[in-house]
N, C-alpha and C positions, 0 to 999 in steps of 0.2 A: 896447104890446101885450105882455101877459105871455107867457112861454114855455110851450108844451105841456109838461105834466108828463112825458110819456112820452118826450121828447126830453132831459130833463135828466140830467146825468151822475149825480147823486145828488140824493136828496129827503130831508126831515126831517119832524118832527111838524106843523109849520106848513104845510108844503106839503099834506099828507094832509088836514088839517081845513079847509083852503081849498077842497077839492073840493065840488062842488055837492051831491053825493050822501052826504056825511059831515055828521053834526051838528057845529056849530062847538065845542061844549063836551063832548066825549065823555068817558066815565067810564074812559078808557085812554089810555096814552101810546104813541105810534107811534115806533119807533126803528128806524133803518137797520140791517139785519142785516149781519153782517161778510162773508157771502158774498153777492155780487151777481152776477148773470148779464148776459149780453148782451140777453136777451130779456125781462127783467122787473125791476121794483123789487122788492125783498123787504123787508118791514118786519115787525119784532116787534110784537105787541100786548101791552103790559105793564100790569099794575096800578100806578098811582101810588105806592102804598105800598111796593111792592117797589123801585121805582126809587129812592125817598127812602132806603130802607135801605142801598142801594149807597153812598150819600154819608155818611150819618151813622153807619152800622154798627148792629150789635146785639150785646149781652152773650151769649155762649155758655160756660157754665162758667166765668164770670169773665173771659173773653177776648173783647175786642172784635173781631168779624169783619164783613167787608163782602160778603156773598154777592151774587153778580150776580143780577139780576132774571131770572126764567125766563119766556119767552113763555107765554101762554095759548093762543095761536094765531097763525099767520103770516098776513100780508096781501100778496098779490101784485098788481102793477099790470102788465099785459102791455104791452110797448112797442109791439107791432104795431098799426098804424092800419088799421082795416077800414073798407071802403067800404060794405058791406052786411051786413045781419044774417046772411045765408047764409055769408059768410066767417067771421064771428065764431063762428057755430055748428059750422062745420066744424072749427074749432080745438078747441072742446069735444069733438066727436066723437072726435078723435084722443086725447084724454086718456082718453076712455072705453075705448078699446082697451087702454090700459095697465091700467086698473083691472080690465077683464074677466079679465085673465090674472094679475095680481099681488095685487089686493085679496083680503082685507084684511090678509093677514100680511106682505106684502113691499112695501108703498108708503105713504106718507104719505097719508091720505085727504084729499081736496080737494073743496070746493064752489066751482064756477065760476059766475060771474054776469055777464050783459051789462047794462051800465048806460048811461045817457045822460050824457055828459060835456059840460060846458059849457067849452069851451076858447077859445083865442084866435081860432078860426076859426068859432066857433058851437057848435051842438050836434053831437056826434059819438058814435059807438058807441065803447065802451071795454070790454075784458074784464078782470075782476078774479077773484081767487080767494081763498078762505079756507082754508088748509091746516092740517092737524094738525101740531103741533110734535113732532118726535122728538128725544128727548135721548138722546146716546150720542156715539161717536167716529167719525170719518171713515175710511172703508176707501178707501185710495189703491191702485188696482190697478197703478199705475206705480211704487210703492216698490221701493227695492232689496232689502227684506226677503224672505226666501224662506218657503216654506210651513212650515218648521219653526219659524220665529221670529216671524212677522207676529202671529198671534192671541195667542200668549202675551205679545208686547210690548204689544199693546192692552189686554189684561186687566191687566197690571201698571200701565199708564199710568192706567186708570181707578181702580183700587184705590188707587194712591199719591195720587190727587186727592181721596180720601175717599168716592168712590162705593161704595155698598153693593152687593156683588157676591153674588147668590144661591147660587153654586156654587163649588167649588174650581177652580183654574186648569185642570187636566186635564179636569174635567167639563164646564167652560164651552166649552173649545176643542172637545171632542168634540160638544157640543150645536150649537156655531155651525157646525161642519163639515156636520152632518146638515142644518141649515136652509139652509146655503149650497147644498148638493146640491139641495134642494127648489127654491130660487130659480132655480138653473141650468136645472133641468128645465122650470120655468114660462116662463123666458125663450126657451128653444129652442122650446117649444110655440107661444109667441107668434110667433116668426120663421116658423115652418113653416105655422101656420093662418092668420095674419093678414097676413103679409108685411111686418111692422113690427119695429122695435126702438127702445127708449127710449135716451136718452143715458146711457151707462154710463161714458163716458171721461171726463167732467168731474171733477176732483178735489173731493170733498165731495158728489158726487151719491147716494153710498151711505153710509149711516150704520149702524153696529152698536150695539145697545143693552146695557145691563147684563144683560139676560135673554138675550143671544145672538141676537136677531132682527136680521135684515139688511133694511133698508127703503130703497127708492128715495125720494129726497125732491125731485128735480128732475124733474118730469114734463111740462116744457114743450117739450121737442124730441123728437119722435118721427119717426124716419126710415123710409122705405120701404126694403125689402131686395128687390134685383133678383137673379135667378138667372143673370145673364150677367156680362159684364166691366164693366158700367157702374159707375162710381165716383160714386154720388149725393152731391151737396153741399146742406147746408141753405141757407136764405135768406142766411146770412152768408158763404157759401163755405166752409165747414168740412165735411170728409169725415166726418161724425158717424157713419154707418152702419159703415164699415170701422173707425174707431177703437173704436167700441162693441163690435164683434165681437172685435177685439183684446183689449179690456178684458174681455170675457166669458171669454176663454180663460184670461187672467191670474187672474181670480177663481176659475175652476175649478181652476187650478193652486195658488194661494197660500192660498185659503180652504177650499176642499173638500179639497185635498191630493191631487188626482188628475192623474196624468200626461195631457197633451194628446194625444188621438188625432188625428194629422194626416191620417189616412184618412177621418175623419168628414166627411160632405159639406160642412158649413158651413165648417169650418176650412180644408179642402182648397181651396175656392174663394176665401176671403178672406186666408188667411195665407201665400200663396206669396211668396217674396222679390221676385219682379218686381212683384206688385201692391203690396206693402208699400212699396217703393221709390217707385212712382207716388202713392201715398197721402201719402207724407211730402213730396213736392213740393208737393202741394196744402196740407199743414199749413203748410209754410214760407211760401207765398203768402198764407194767411190770417194767419199771425203778423206778416207785413210790413204788411198792411193795418189790422189791429186792435190789434196790440200793439207796433207800431213797431220790430219786430225784423227 
């Protein structure tokens, strides 16, 4: 009996085209993205000619170069196994919450679909998503870089890679700070009005583009935000709400360049030393379980 694709540690092109709802000879190549989450397989959808050029190279100004194929779109297979259509639909509704507050400027647009998967146990529901590919650099809220150096370093890194930057460094940093402030405002409204927050804690969940746009690309994990002392855990046991609010404060500090107001209700509740210590204990339990640490 073949293994359920959702339970595999990693998948490749042959696994995807073996799915009953994917044609056996698609005009694309499916390649595992270098960033994988606990909640979904993430695959790049590539043009075969671009993949071939990676290996054979192409002459540019007399120099043979090997440009990496850029995805036309991303394909996600959610690992969660749903018993009913309602459970799968509820997952889509949570994604819609993020879209309501962050789209279109601050998130990678995604189209979710519920399909019939013919797996080892017969026909089951599976949730998949086709997501916009955002080209840019990762914003790591946990970086040791401070507000004065983080954005200039990202700018220089992209420029040194040959990325065309439309603005000077100072102009780009100022524009990114402005957009970062708008993102912070949207996220805080989402917390206040909907009682939810997306996962901001994972490294790679936020991307900044050459145009200074900041986009959330991991929209799979949306956590409720409680107004009491409850420390909510996601289905994997990770305190994603608390860590995301801590990440929010770091983004406000390092991207926007604004001092954190610890008297603000949100930060006053979640960023006390006592609560952060309790959260760290849960992070360590999670790490022991999933990371072997």
